[in-house]
C-alpha positions in Angstrom: 0.0 0.0 0.0 1.5 3.4 -0.9 1.5 6.4 1.4 -1.4 8.2 -0.5 -3.7 5.2 0.1 -3.2 5.1 3.8 -3.2 8.8 4.6 -5.7 10.2 7.2 -7.3 12.3 4.5 -8.2 9.2 2.4 -9.3 7.3 5.6 -11.6 10.2 6.4 -13.0 10.2 2.9 -13.5 6.4 3.0 -15.3 6.7 6.4 -17.6 9.4 5.0 -18.5 7.3 2.0 -19.0 4.1 4.1 -21.3 6.0 6.5 -23.4 7.4 3.7 -23.7 4.1 1.9 -24.9 2.3 5.0 -28.1 4.3 5.0 -28.3 5.0 1.2 -26.8 2.1 -0.8 -28.6 3.0 -4.0 -27.2 6.5 -4.3 -25.4 7.1 -7.6 -21.8 8.2 -7.7 -23.1 11.7 -8.6 -25.4 11.7 -5.6 -22.7 10.6 -3.3 -20.4 13.3 -4.7 -23.1 16.0 -4.3 -24.0 14.9 -0.8 -20.4 14.8 0.5 -19.5 18.0 -1.5 -16.5 16.4 -3.2 -15.6 16.1 -6.9 -17.1 13.3 -8.9 -13.6 12.1 -9.7 -12.7 11.8 -6.0 -15.9 9.9 -5.3 -15.2 7.5 -8.1 -11.6 7.0 -6.9 -12.8 6.4 -3.3 -15.5 3.9 -4.4 -13.0 2.0 -6.5 -10.5 1.9 -3.6 -13.3 0.6 -1.2 -14.2 -2.1 -3.8 -10.5 -3.0 -4.3 -10.1 -3.3 -0.5 -13.2 -5.6 -0.4 -15.1 -3.2 1.9 -18.0 -2.7 -0.5 -19.4 -4.6 -3.4 -21.3 -3.2 -6.4 -24.7 -4.7 -7.3 -26.4 -3.8 -10.6 -30.1 -3.3 -10.7 -32.7 -1.7 -12.9 -34.4 1.6 -12.1 -37.6 2.8 -13.6 -37.9 2.7 -17.3 -35.4 -0.2 -17.3 -32.4 2.1 -16.7 -29.4 0.4 -15.2 -28.2 1.6 -11.8 -25.8 0.4 -9.1 -26.1 -0.3 -5.3 -23.0 0.0 -3.1 -23.2 -2.5 -0.3 -20.9 -3.0 2.7 -19.3 -6.4 2.7 -18.9 -8.4 5.9 -15.3 -7.2 6.1 -16.5 -3.6 5.5 -18.5 -3.5 8.7 -15.5 -3.9 11.2 -13.3 -1.6 9.0 -16.0 1.1 9.3 -15.9 0.6 13.1 -12.1 0.9 13.2 -12.2 4.1 11.1 -14.8 5.6 13.4 -12.5 5.0 16.4 -9.7 6.7 14.6 -11.7 9.9 14.2 
């Protein structure tokens, strides 16, 4: 793991995203970005990092009018990681 991935700034971002997704797993990347007031690029980077770490998984589903959408769900390993991050902040 490189230094950028383990910085407190990224950990704080990951925690914010994890906390939001617990209550609202069907938010789009754009909605996550707008809710947290961060760039769409940072949101995408953060979600990808959480998927790569195995903390969230992405499920595809269909919205109204048969539009594809995604749900971001915490994995069993994501739940204790969220608790560890909460203790750090």
